[in-house]
N, C-alpha and C positions, 0 to 999 in steps of 0.2 A: 599206867598200863592201858593200852588201847583195848577197846571192846569190839569184838567181832559180832556183826549182826547178820541178819537174813538167815539163809538156810544153815549156815554154819552153827548158829545158835540152836537150831533144831537138831542138828546131827550130833553135836558134841554136848557134853554136860555143861551146866552152868557153873561148875565148881571153880573154873579158872577166871570167871568174870568178876569184875569189881564194879562198884558204883561209879557211874559216869556223870560228870557235872558239866562237861563241855561237849559241844557238837563234834569237835575234832577228835574226841575220844572214840567215836564210832568208825568202823572200817567196813569197806566192801572190797573183798578179795585182797585184804591186807593194805589197802590204800585209803587215805582219808583226805579231808579238806586241808589245804595248806601244804600237802606233799607235792613234790615235783614228780610228774609222770616219768621223767627221765630216769628216776631211780628204779623203775619197774619195767619200762618198755623202751626199746631202742628208738632214737630220734627218727631214723629212716622209716620205721614202721608208723610212727605218729604222723609224719609228714605225708605218707602215702594214703592216709584216710581222708575222706571228703569232709570239708568244713561245712557245718550247717549254721548259718547266721540267723538272727532274729529278724522279723519283718521290718522293724523300725530303727534298728541300731546294729552296728557292727562292732560294738564295744566288747562283746563276748561271742564265742562260738562253741559248738559242740562237735565232738567226733564220736562215732559209734565203733567199738572194737568187739568183734565177735571172737569167740573162744579159739584163738589161734594157738597152735602147738599145745593144746590142752593146758594153757597157763591159768585158766580160771577153773576153780574147783566147785564153786557154788552156782555160778550164773552162766547162762548161754551167751550173754553179751553184756558189756559194760560201756556206759556213755560217760564222757568227761567233758566238763566245761572249763574254758580258759579265757583269760582276757586276750583280746586280739593283740598280736605282736609280742606276746610274752615268750621269750626264748627259753625260759626255764620250765614252761608248761606247769605252772602252779595250779593245782586242782581247786576250783572254786565251787564246783558241784559235781557229784558223782552218783550215777544210777546203775543198778544192776537189774537184769531182767531174766525171768525164768518163764519159758513157754508153758502154757496150760491151754492147749487147743481144745475148745469145746468142753472144758472141765471147770466151769465156774465154781462149783461147790468145792472141788479139791483146792482150787486157788484160794477161796475164802477161808477154808480150814487152815491152810498154811499161813495165811495172813494173820488169822486170830492167834495161832501159836506164836508167831514172831512178836506180835503186840504183847502177849502175855509175858514173854521173855524180856522184852524191852522194859516193861513196867517193873520187873524184878531187879534190873540192873541200872536204872537211871532215875534221876530226880527231875527230869524234864517236865514241863507243864503237861496238863491233862490232854488227853486225846480229843481231837476234833474230828468227828466222823461225818461224812456227807457223800452224796451221790452226784456225779458230774455227767451231764449228757453232752456228747460231742455234736455241736450244731452242724458241722459240715458233713456228717455221716447220716445215713438213713436210720440206723438203729445201733448207736454206739454208746456205751455207758461205762463209767469207772466208779468203783466203790472205794472211796478214799478214807484213809486215816492219817491224820497229820499231828505232829508234835512240834510245838514252837518253843524255842529257847531264846535267851538273850542274844546268842551269837549265831543263830541260824535255825534250821528246821530239818526235821526228819519226816519223810512221808512214804507211805506204802499204799499201793492200790492194785486192785484186780480189774481187768478189763474184759468186757463181753461185747462182741460185735455180731451183726447179721452176716450170713454167708455172702451176701452181695457186697458188703463193705470189705470183707476179707479179700474177695476176688478182685473187685474193682479198685479199691483204695489201698491194698496191701496192709490193711489193719491187722494188728497182731494181738492175739489174746494172751494174757499171762499176768504174772505178778511182777510188779516193779517196786524197787526200793530206792529212795533218793535221799542223799544227805546234801544240804546246801548251806553255804555260808550266808551270813546276814547281808553282806555286800551284794552277793549274787541275787538274793531275794529282793532287795531294794531295786536292783536293775530290772528284774522281771516285772515288778509292780509299776515302775515309773517310766521306763524307757523302751523296753523290748517290743511292746505292741502298740505304741501310740497311734 
């Protein structure tokens, strides 16, 4: 049985959740690593979204899908990563985002609740918590919690930016939840930003 994470865990009781041993057991908006996005979204819609490639490699790309036709129930937007030229659109990494504009404390409280729920339903390795400062921004920071498994990783973070960064750089504050395959993580570490 797949395990729903993020806000869904907060909204509904944990009674229907089971222990998760594999990163693909987690879902965002009913979708998980290894699923074809074609099972959820029409190919025309997928193709109409801008592809975002990494600076040093075009092996993978990302599309950002905002909540069109109210198809997403927990997130404002969902990002999907695919291998370039994959006609099946197999998801290698998926991220959900909830806006928390100028509400860092509320975001951090949601993040803590999700982490508590994750620890109840998974045998993933321990949490690695850290702060990340965005070097390209005047005053941008992310408060990250990461769980690493043999087959991938699960990461949550809340972001806080200065008003200048929000206005000039379109920085967005909020809670992000990401599930990534091991293959995608290896790409990020070794090839994406050379």
